[in-house]
N, C-alpha and C positions, 0 to 999 in steps of 0.2 A: 865818361862820354859827354859831349857838349849838350847844352840845353838850348832848345829852340822854341820860340812861340809860334806854334803851327796851328792854324785855324781849323782845318779839316783833316780828319783821319783818312788815310789812304794806304794802298799797297804800292810798293815799288818793286821793280824787277830788273835783273841783269839781262843783257841782250840774250834773246832766245828763250826766255822763261816767262813770257807774257801769259800763256795759257795756265801755267801753274799759279801765277800771281792772281788770276781771277777766281780761283777756288776759295781762298780765304775770305776775301771781301763778300763773296756771294753767301758763304756759310754764316758770316757774322752780320749780314745785312748792311754792309758798308758799300758805298758807291765810289767807284773810280779806282783805276790802276794807272800807273805811269812809269816810264823808265826811271831808274835811280837818278836823282837830279841833285846836283851840287847845291842849288839854291834852297832846297828843303833840308840840307844837311844829312841826307841819307847815306852817302858813301862813308862818312865818318862813323855813322852808327852801324851800317849794314856790313861793313868789311867785305868779306868774300861771299856773303849770302846771295843766293839766287833770287830769293823773295824776302821782302821785309815789310813789316807793318809799322807805319809811323802814326802814333797816337796823337790826335789833335785835341783842341779845346772842345770840339763838338761831342766828345765822349765823356765829359765830366759827369754827366748824369747817366752814364751807362750806354750800352749798345742800343741804337734806335730801332724802333719797330718799323718794319718795311711793309708797305701796302703794295700789292701787285694788281695790275689791271691788264686785261687783254687788249691788244691792238687789233683792229679789224679793218679789212678792206671790203669793198662791195662785191668783188668778183670771187673772193675766197681763196685767192692764189697766194697771198702774202699773210704771214702770221707773225705776231710779235707780242712782247710784254713790256709794260711800263712798270718800273719799280720806283716807289716814292718813299723817301726817308728823310726826315729832319732837314728840310731846305734843299733837297737835291732830287733830281729826276734822272733815272737811267733807262734808256730805251734800246731794245734789241729786237730785230726783226729779220726774217728770212723770206725769200721768195720775191724780192723786189728786183727789177731789172737793173743792171749796172748803170750808175749815174754819178756824176761829180757834184750834183747840186740838189741833194735832199736837205730840207730844212726842218727845224722843230719850232712849233708855235704853241703857246698856251693862251687860249682865247685869241685875241688879235695881237698878242705880244710876241714878237720874233725873239727866239732864244738863241738861235745860232744855226750854223750849218753842220751837218754830219761829215765825218771823213768819207772820202769816195767809196761807193759801193761797187764791188767787182764780182765776178762769178765766184771768186774764192774768198771774198770778204763781205759778209752780210752787214746790214745796217747796225751800227753800235755807237752810242754816244751818251753824253752826260751833260746836264745843265744845272746850275744853281738857281733856285727860285725862292722868293720870300714866302709865297703861299702856293701850294700845289693843289688847286681846285679849278674845275671848269673843263672845257673841251681842249684836249691835247691833239694837235694835228701834226702829221708828218706830210710834207708837201714836196713836190718836185718843182723847182724854180727854173726860170729861164736863164739864170746867171746873174751877174752883177754883184755889187758889194753887200747891200743890205736891203732886202725887199721891204716895201711899205705895207703890203698886204699878202696874205697867203696865196701861193700858186695853186697848182692842181693837187688836191688832197688825195694821197695814196693810202694813208692809214689814219685811224682816229680812235680815241678812247675818251671816256668821260671819267674824270678824276673827282672823287668826293672826299 
């Protein structure tokens, strides 16, 4: 099998197998799943596999410890979890109204937009961070490319 210099460990999946792919990373405390991608060399390694784990340099010291924090909203309608492990944040939440413009912030630092939330697809996203400490915000933004400051806060957590 070919050798690749892959930075981050992750799970890959064939079309239609995303739910199965999420089980292994969650069990191991890894963050992130993505379709099998040629640029990561996964098809050459995975063959006909429905789900594959690509081990990166981040696991040289073993499986990272995952810290979990609850995400809270003021009304108590939305619930979620933030998982933090070795330079990565994973955010999942249910109960938010559909929107295409939810964003993730750590302090006043914009980390990126979430994929659109629909009635069938809850909030779910990941971000790489140097240091995961401080107030984490999920906001609803007005749109645009890159907000300069947080919009309306819909969920928050304090990371330690």
